[in-house]
Every structure is written in structure tokens, then in C-alpha cells.
C-alpha positions, 0 to 999 in steps of 0.5 A, spaced: 652 705 501 648 711 505 655 714 507 657 714 499 650 717 498 651 722 503 658 724 501 657 724 493 650 726 493 647 730 499 653 734 500 653 737 493 646 740 495 649 744 500 655 746 496 650 749 490 644 752 493 642 756 487 642 750 483 638 747 489 633 752 489 632 752 481 630 745 482 626 745 487 622 751 484 621 747 477 618 741 481 614 746 485 611 749 479 609 743 476 606 740 482 602 746 484 597 745 478 596 738 480 595 739 487 590 745 486 586 740 482 586 735 489 585 742 493 579 744 489 576 737 489 577 737 497 574 744 498 568 742 495 566 736 499 569 739 505 565 746 505 559 742 503 560 737 508 561 742 514 555 745 511 551 739 512 553 737 518 551 744 521 544 743 518 543 736 520 546 736 527 545 729 530 541 726 524 545 722 520 541 721 514 536 725 510 531 723 504 531 728 498 526 728 493 525 727 485 527 735 484 532 740 486 526 744 488 520 742 493 521 735 490 519 731 496 511 730 497 509 732 504 506 725 505 513 722 505 514 725 512 509 720 515 512 714 511 519 716 514 516 716 521 513 710 520 519 706 518 522 701 523 528 704 526 526 711 525 525 715 532 524 722 529 523 725 522 524 733 521 521 736 515 525 742 512 524 747 506 531 749 504 530 755 499 536 759 496 534 766 494 536 773 494 536 778 500 536 786 498 539 791 502 538 799 503 543 801 498 541 796 493 546 790 495 543 783 494 546 777 498 545 770 496 541 767 502 539 760 505 532 760 507 530 754 512 522 753 513 521 749 519 516 747 524 517 745 532 520 739 530 527 742 528 528 742 536 530 735 535 536 737 531 538 744 534 536 743 541 530 745 545 529 752 545 522 753 547 518 753 540 511 752 540 506 751 534 502 757 536 507 762 537 510 760 530 503 760 527 503 767 530 509 769 527 507 766 520 501 770 520 505 776 520 508 774 513 515 776 516 522 773 515 527 772 521 534 773 519 541 773 522 543 779 526 549 779 521 545 779 515 541 784 518 547 789 519 549 788 512 543 789 509 540 795 513 533 796 517 529 796 511 531 789 508 527 785 504 527 778 501 525 775 495 520 769 494 516 766 488 510 771 490 514 777 490 519 781 496 517 780 503 520 784 509 524 781 514 526 782 521 533 782 524 534 776 530 536 779 537 544 780 538 548 774 538 543 770 534 545 762 533 543 764 526 550 768 525 554 762 526 551 758 520 553 759 513 557 766 515 550 769 517 547 768 510 541 765 513 533 766 514 528 762 518 521 762 517 515 757 519 514 751 514 507 753 512 509 760 510 516 757 506 511 752 502 507 758 500 512 763 499 517 759 495 511 755 491 512 748 494 504 747 496 505 740 500 512 740 498 519 739 502 526 739 500 529 734 505 527 730 511 532 729 516 532 722 519 534 721 527 535 713 528 533 709 534 538 707 539 542 701 536 539 701 529 544 699 523 545 705 519 546 701 513 540 697 514 536 703 515 538 706 509 536 701 505 529 700 508 528 707 507 529 707 500 524 701 499 519 705 503 520 712 500 520 710 493 526 709 488 524 716 485 526 719 492 533 718 495 536 717 501 543 720 502 548 721 508 546 728 512 552 731 510 552 729 502 553 734 497 547 736 493 547 732 487 547 738 482 554 741 485 557 735 480 554 739 474 559 744 475 565 740 477 564 735 472 566 740 467 572 744 470 576 738 473 578 734 467 581 740 463 584 742 470 587 735 470 590 735 463 593 742 464 596 740 471 599 733 468 602 738 462 605 743 467 608 737 471 611 734 465 615 740 464 617 740 471 620 733 470 624 735 464 627 741 468 629 737 474 632 732 469 636 737 466 639 740 472 641 733 475 644 731 468 648 737 469 650 735 476 652 728 474 656 731 468 660 735 473 661 729 478 664 725 472 671 725 476 668 723 483 664 718 479 670 715 476 673 715 483 667 711 486 667 706 480 675 705 481 674 704 489 669 698 487 663 702 487 657 699 484 652 701 479 646 701 484 650 706 489 651 711 483 643 710 481 641 709 488 645 716 490 642 720 484 635 717 486 635 719 493 638 726 491 632 727 486 627 725 491 630 730 496 629 735 491 622 733 489 620 732 496 622 740 497 619 742 491 612 738 493 612 742 499 613 748 496 608 746 490 603 744 496 603 752 498 602 754 490 597 749 489 593 752 495 594 759 493 592 757 486 586 754 488 583 760 490 581 763 483 578 756 482 574 755 488 571 762 486 569 760 480 566 754 482 562 758 488 559 762 482 555 756 481 554 753 488 552 760 491 546 760 487 544 753 487 545 751 495 547 758 498 554 756 500 560 759 497 566 754 497 572 755 501 579 753 500 581 747 504 588 744 504 587 737 507 592 732 509 591 728 503 592 733 498 599 735 502 601 728 502 599 727 494 603 733 493 609 731 497 609 724 493 608 727 486 614 731 487 618 726 490 616 721 485 618 726 479 625 728 482 627 720 483 624 719 476 628 724 473 634 723 477 634 715 474 634 718 467 640 722 468 644 717 472 643 712 467 648 716 463 653 717 468 654 709 469 656 709 462 663 713 463 670 710 461 673 710 468 680 710 465 679 715 460 676 720 466 681 719 471 687 720 466 683 727 464 682 724 457 674 724 457 672 731 458 665 733 458 662 733 451 660 740 448 661 738 441 655 740 436 649 735 437 645 735 430 637 736 431 633 729 431 628 731 425 626 724 424 624 724 432 620 730 430 617 728 424 615 721 428 611 725 434 608 730 429 605 724 426 603 722 433 600 728 434 596 728 427 593 721 430 591 724 436 587 729 432 584 723 428 582 720 435 578 726 437 575 727 430 572 719 431 570 720 438 566 726 436 562 723 430 555 722 430 554 726 436 559 722 440 553 718 442 557 711 444 560 711 451 566 709 448 567 715 444 567 719 451 572 715 454 577 716 448 576 723 447 580 726 452 586 721 451 586 723 443 587 731 445 592 729 450 596 725 445 595 730 440 598 736 444 603 732 447 605 729 440 606 736 438 610 739 444 615 733 443 615 734 436 616 742 437 622 741 442 625 737 436 624 742 431 626 748 436 634 747 434 632 746 427 629 753 427 635 756 431 640 753 426 637 757 421 637 763 425 644 762 426 645 762 419 641 768 418 645 772 423 652 770 422 653 776 417 649 781 421 651 780 428 656 775 430 654 775 437 647 774 436 649 769 431 653 765 437 647 765 441 643 762 436 648 757 435 649 755 442 641 753 442 642 749 435 648 745 438 644 743 445 637 741 442 634 738 448 635 744 452 633 749 446 627 744 446 625 745 453 625 752 453 621 753 447 616 748 449 615 752 456 614 758 452 610 756 447 605 752 452 603 758 455 602 762 449 598 757 446 594 756 452 592 763 452 590 762 445 585 756 446 582 760 452 581 766 448 578 762 442 574 758 446 571 764 449 570 767 442 567 761 440 562 761 446 560 768 445 558 767 437 554 761 439 550 764 444 549 770 440 547 766 434 542 761 438 539 767 441 538 771 435 536 765 430 530 763 435 525 768 437 530 774 434 525 779 437 524 777 444 525 781 450 528 777 456 525 779 462 527 776 469 528 777 476 535 774 477 541 773 473 542 769 466 547 764 468 547 758 473 540 761 477 535 755 475 535 754 483 534 761 486 527 761 489 526 768 486 523 767 480 518 772 477 511 771 481 505 770 477 502 778 478 509 780 475 507 776 469 500 778 468 503 785 468 508 784 463 503 781 458 499 788 459 506 792 457 504 796 451 507 793 444 507 786 447 503 781 443 504 775 447 508 772 453 513 766 452 515 763 459 521 758 460 521 753 465 526 748 468 527 743 473 533 739 475 530 732 476 534 726 480 537 725 486 544 721 484 549 725 481 550 720 475 543 721 474 541 728 474 537 730 468 535 738 466 528 738 464 525 744 460 519 747 457 517 753 454 510 757 451 513 757 444 519 752 444 525 755 439 527 748 437 533 751 433 539 747 436 542 742 431 539 735 430 543 729 431 538 723 430 530 723 429 526 729 428 525 736 432 518 737 428 513 742 432 508 737 431 511 731 433 514 735 439 507 738 441 504 731 441 509 728 446 515 726 443 521 729 447 528 732 445 534 730 449 541 732 449 547 728 447 550 726 454 543 724 456 542 719 450 549 717 451 549 715 458 542 712 457 543 709 450 537 713 448 535 713 441 529 716 437 523 711 439 526 710 446 523 711 453 526 715 458 524 714 465 524 721 469 523 722 477 517 726 479 515 728 485 509 723 485 513 717 482 517 715 475 514 717 469 516 715 462 516 719 456 518 718 448 524 720 445 523 724 438 530 726 437 537 727 440 540 734 439 545 739 441 543 742 447 548 743 452 544 745 458 546 741 464 553 738 460 548 735 455 544 731 460 537 735 458 530 733 456 526 739 453 518 737 453 512 740 451 509 745 456 503 741 457 507 735 459 512 739 464 506 741 468 503 734 468 509 731 471 512 737 475 505 741 476 505 749 476 511 752 477 514 759 477 517 761 470 525 761 470 524 767 465 519 771 461 520 773 454 516 778 451 514 777 443 513 784 440 507 786 436 508 788 428 512 794 428 515 794 435 522 793 435 525 789 441 529 796 443 522 799 444 519 794 447 525 793 452 524 801 454 517 800 455 518 795 460 523 799 464 518 805 464 513 801 467 517 800 473 514 794 475 519 791 480 525 794 482 529 788 481 527 787 474 532 785 469 530 787 461 534 785 455 534 785 448 537 779 444 543 782 443 544 784 451 542 777 453 547 774 449 552 779 452 550 778 459 551 770 458 557 771 454 560 775 460 558 770 465 562 765 461 568 769 461 567 769 469 567 762 469 574 762 464 577 766 469 580 760 473 583 757 466 586 764 466 589 763 472 592 756 470 595 760 464 598 765 468 601 759 472 604 756 465 607 763 464 611 762 471 613 755 469 616 758 462 620 763 466 623 758 471 624 754 465 628 759 461 632 762 468 634 755 470 636 752 464 640 759 462 644 759 469 645 751 468 648 752 461 652 758 464 655 753 469 656 748 464 660 752 459 664 756 464 671 754 460 668 756 453 666 763 456 673 763 459 676 762 452 671 767 449 673 772 454 681 770 454 681 772 446 678 779 447 670 778 447 668 784 452 663 783 458 657 786 454 658 781 448 658 775 453 651 778 456 648 779 449 650 772 447 646 770 453 640 774 452 640 772 445 640 765 447 634 766 452 630 771 447 631 766 441 628 760 445 622 765 447 622 767 439 622 760 437 617 757 442 612 763 440 613 761 433 612 754 434 606 755 439 602 757 433 602 750 430 600 748 438 595 753 439 591 751 432 592 743 434 589 744 441 584 749 439 581 743 434 582 738 439 578 742 444 573 744 439 572 736 437 572 734 445 568 740 449 561 738 446 562 731 450 565 734 456 560 740 457 555 739 452 555 745 447 558 745 440 561 752 439 564 754 432 571 753 431 574 760 432 582 762 432 583 768 436 590 769 433 590 776 436 591 773 442 598 771 440 600 778 438 598 780 445 601 774 449 607 773 445 611 779 446 609 778 454 612 771 454 618 774 450 619 780 455 619 775 461 624 770 458 628 776 456 628 778 464 629 771 466 636 771 462 638 777 465 641 774 471 645 768 467 647 774 462 650 778 468 653 772 471 656 770 464 659 777 463 663 777 469 666 770 469 673 769 472 677 768 466 683 764 469 678 760 474 674 758 468 680 756 464 682 751 469 675 749 470 675 741 470 
């Protein structure tokens, strides 16, 4: 059997290099998106694990607190140290802030507050407590020489008490090799004071005694430190990182599966044509006693080889595509833990990419080979059964059936989001519903593509016979017409959905900010997006000065804490001096009286996960223990992907103590506009790093941040455009080979080369136009589906907006690309050798 496979299948790969390259590229285009998701996941874990290993040194465990900032009480150190099996406990403050340089450059910096116990992790470097205390008394911060070089001689580092001067480390400092040099060091008491952690820590690194079982020690520590604190492996990522990845990965995965499906169909087309060209060979094999298993096994081997090569190339594409994805995710991890995500291509991702490619190739080959085993051997050997090039009628019934399936998918999405999607099963079926809706429409549009082509051929018949012939070629091959149209339409529809989502978010943000405290001027020392964990909040002295700015009636401070030590149980806790309470209500009440009385408002994801309803008790982790609060209502608050609770300020301070505000809002006196008040703040020159925004400016700033996060999706949309280009190029080249005899007849009866080329270009451009036309329906269905399920994934419910202007932009771009993709097939068809073509088969 192996000899037959080598002669019948593998030998053909070498004799058709262009076909082989096209098949490999088709698989790679689909595999690359799937691999990029795997690479993104492994990159996050690898980057944070490497960071954790460098920081923890020999310590295998760490104890973390109830909140992301200083949530571990200093008294827990003695509890850990007294636990049987512990030989050492190293307390650390891990603050993330900004360092400012001479030229206005700011660098996200990890600040470590330590005492001489750090020598248990870093090795003995002659630390003495008196020397460390003397350094602290100067109020200065030690930074790496790398960071000092970036910032210049007059660098400062921001803290919750204002900016502090820094002193550079000596040359060749060990700090240079840690976190790319973006690190600073200071004594533990000074760090606790500067970063508002009175008697608070961020982590305790645990050194076990020799021979102690780590699993048993971990369980003992969990019992001793209290279940509001957590015991993790030293290199486990901070739980809050999951807030970003849980939003991106599901959508990336859906797009990756779609691209992989398009690649599989293209490979099926290529292998089907290859099988058709070998009909005589297959007939000879059958006449000589070859079995069905030989034919199918050989085809699957050929497909697996092609798929494996495509998987290898797809791994490279996935590695390249992962860069914009990790850059987008780094915009969250850098201000959260001070660490950027680097791209890490693991062996597991490589193996998965190759396995997916080989599986796609083998399955596509199996589907193509099943047709080959049904040939009439006698008729084929007597040359009576030529390749069937007769007209095939489009399957309208199939198209209508899958259009109904698409509608059912939208119905599932609608059911999944009803009443705020507070039931756990609703979150499970929502992604399935949108996938059914999109795939159903894509299959339906593939069936309708040939119908549109037939209609176009009829319109063109009286105007231009050559173009009409190109459209007729599309109409008589519905499957290939559908593949090209779907590939083009998917790229255009994806651009539509991304742009519509951005506009919807922009409108929702603007509406939310301008219908709450519409006159409030926002003042902060850090950016607006994903900066809750930065330890560079407005210091008390600055807040006091802001209250004195002319035109200010009152101050509205915003507070935030991320509570929890497990990625599945994180809760964002927020409070305000003047709560807006303007988010749409799902259940319960949001009356100001009930709220100020202690009834809290929770987001939909938190209510769904913990089965919360009005009157339920919500248990929160706090630095001093577990605290129970009463739920007054469930509302559409999407912060922390909907895992959020808004509490009155007095309750927040009772649970978490006095905290620096995340930002400060200035409410103007009567007669003063936000623009005038913002100008007064700027003219006061209270701080060099002050960010002052009117409500509309703040909305634009937040919307800009959302747009930067959507950059990753833009990269995927570009990848789908490349898939469309490959789809048209490969399909048109292979159709040219299949219709070689037909092209020879056209040339023999007087059709000129430019007419043959025009016919081919018309076919490719026609498929693009059909795809663009049908993409409108797919774009609308996708936008509606995502409108219903995105609140379940990201927590926010934005308005339904259709950005049809995107179709006007990306439609011509896609049409230009597919026309370019048709140039090479057009040139080959225009130069077909007539005599050789007429003898073809």
C-alpha cells in the first residue's frame, strides 16, 4: 500500500509545485489564527511565570492578600513564620507606578519595598537594618542604572504622597537584569508610607523547611492565614490578569475557528481537483485490484502531508500575529503588575499547530476521496467518462435551510441575554448561538452566491459577452463561487462589526458620562483605562488644593479596589462621594436612600456567578476578614467584565480603610461651565502630571483607549483579508487548470488572449462583488449577535449601531485585492497552449 501511495499521491506533490504551495498556504492561513490564540495564552503565562521566578528566587510559595493593593496585613508575617514547616517568610511591597524623566517621558515601573529578609531570596549582599533605615530617612528611591539612563539625572518616581527623587544604582547593578530594568527598590517602611500601605503588604514569600511536602504546607498555610487571604505558587500570575484575557480569548477563538474552516474548504477544493485529474490513474488502480482503502488512505496521507506543511507555516504566522495581540494585552498587564507580555512560542503551540494542520488536510482529503471511489472503471478506461463540466444548479433549498439555521442562532442569542443573562446557562449558550448564527449565514450565502452570479450573467449578456461568460462560469460552479464569495464577505463583515462595536462603545461612554454628572470635570494623575492598580493616585495634598480652585463647588472622589485572590472570584469594589447610579437597572432598586443605607448594587456577571438577587448576602474579602453586604439591586455595570459591586463610601472605608482616590471630579458652582473650570485647574499649575478633562474630553479619552484595545481585532481582520486573497488566487488558478480544454476551445474558435484574461478577471471580481453584497446580511447578523452576547462576555451593554460606512471603505479594498489575486490566473489563461489544451485528457 505504501508503494501505491507514494506513486499515486506523494509523487504528484512534486510534479505540481504551484498547487502544493497554494494548498499549504490555505492551511497556514487558517492555522495561524488558531495558533495565535494558543501563543497568546502561553505568552501570558510564560511572561508572568518568568517574572515570578525571578522575584521569588528559591521561594516556591507566596501568600497574597484580599485586595490587589496592600491587602495583606503585616501581622500575617508572624502567622506564616510560626507555621510548622516554614523556615523563612519574606514580606514585600510590590507597587506599580510611573517614573518621570527629564524629557517628559514616563516609564511604568515596579517598585519593591523590602527589608534585610530579602537576602533569603536574593542572596547575602551585606544588608544591614541601620544602613537601610538611613537610606529610608533620606526619602530616596534606588532604581536600576538602565532606568536611570532612560530617564536622565533628574528622574522622579510617583507615589500616593506625590513625586520622590531617585538615585541611580551603581553600574552593572543586579536590578538591570530584572524586568528589563524597569524596577526600583526602597526600604519596606518607606514603601508602606509612600504607597499608602500602613501596616500592609502585597505578598509574603515562603521558604519551606527541608523535606517539607509543599502541598501539605500550602493547605496548612491556607488554614492559618484565613480564607480571605490566598496561598499561591510563587510564579502564579496575579489573579487580576484574567480580567483582560477572559474578554479577548473567546472572541479570538471564534474568529480562529472560522478562518480554519475557510482554509479546510480551500484544501478540499484543491484535493478534489487533484483527484479529478487522476481519474484514469484511479481507474487503472481499481482494475489492477486496488482497494477503496488504498485510494482513501493515499488521499488522506497526501492531505495530511499538505496539512502538516501548512501547520508548520501557520505556526510562523501565528507567532507573527501574536505580537499585536500581546501588545494589546500588555496595555493591561503593564499598569497592573508592571510587566509587559512578550511573545513565547512554546513546543505545545508548535505541536498543536502542526496537529491542526494535519487533521484539516486529512479530513479535507477524505471528503474529496469519497467521490473518487465512485467512478465507473470501465467507462473511464474507455474514455467515455470525462470530467463533468456541465452546469450545476444552485441549491436554493440548502441556502434557505441554513438561513433559517442562522435565524435560530440569533434566537438563541436573544434568549441568552434576556433579563440581564443572570442564569449560568445563559452565559454558556450565548457563544454557541452567535456561532450558529454566523456560520449558518455564511453557508447560506455560499449557496446564494451562484444565484446572484446567474442573475448577473443574464444582465451582462446583452452588454458584454466576455464578462457575461465570466459570471456564467461562477454560476455553473456554485461550490467554488460560494467559497470565494464567503471568504471575501467574511473579511468585509468583520471590519463592519469591529467598527460598529467601537462606535457603539464610544456612544455608550459619551452617554454615560454626560447623563451622570454632566458638569463634572475629571482630574487624575494617571490615564483613564486599566490604571486602577497604579500607585500614582492623587495625593491628599493635591485633593485639598483642587477643592480651592476658583469655580469649584464640591469634590467627587472615585475609589476602587480589586478584591479577591482567585481568578474566578475577583470583585471590583467601587465607591464615590456623589454616586451617579445611572446605569440601567435589571432587578431590585437603585434608589439613593436604599443605597446610602447600605444596600449595594452588583454587576450582572457577579450576580450570575454567585446567584445574587435583591436581598442576597454578598461576601467580600477584606484585609481584616470576610465581610457580608446586602444586595439592593443588579444593574448593567460592566467594570471588571461585570464582576463589580458599588457600595456607599462609608461602607467602602469601613471595609478597606482610607484609600487614595482613583480620580477626582470637580463639580462647578452655578454659572461656571466645565470648560471654564477645567481651564482654572490648568492655570493653577498644581502638578506637572495632572490630567484635566471635561466630560466630553474624558469620553474621547476612554473611547481612544477602547480603540487601542480593538487594534488586536483589526489584526485578525487583516488576516481574514489575506485569507480572502488566497482563496480567490488558489481557486482561480485551479479552475483554470480544470477548464484547460474549454479555454483551448475558446481560443481555437477565435477568442483573443485579452478576452480570455477579461473573462477570468470578471470571474474573480464577480466573486468579490457577490461576497461584498452578501456581506451586508452577514455583517448585520453578526452585529446583532454580538450586541446581544457581548454584555455577557465583557459586562457592558452598548447600543446597537450599524457602521455601513465601513462597507464603503473595506468593500473597494477587498474588491481590489481579489482583482489583483485574479491577475496571475488571467495571465495563465490568456496564454493557454491551444493544441495541448485540446488534447487535455
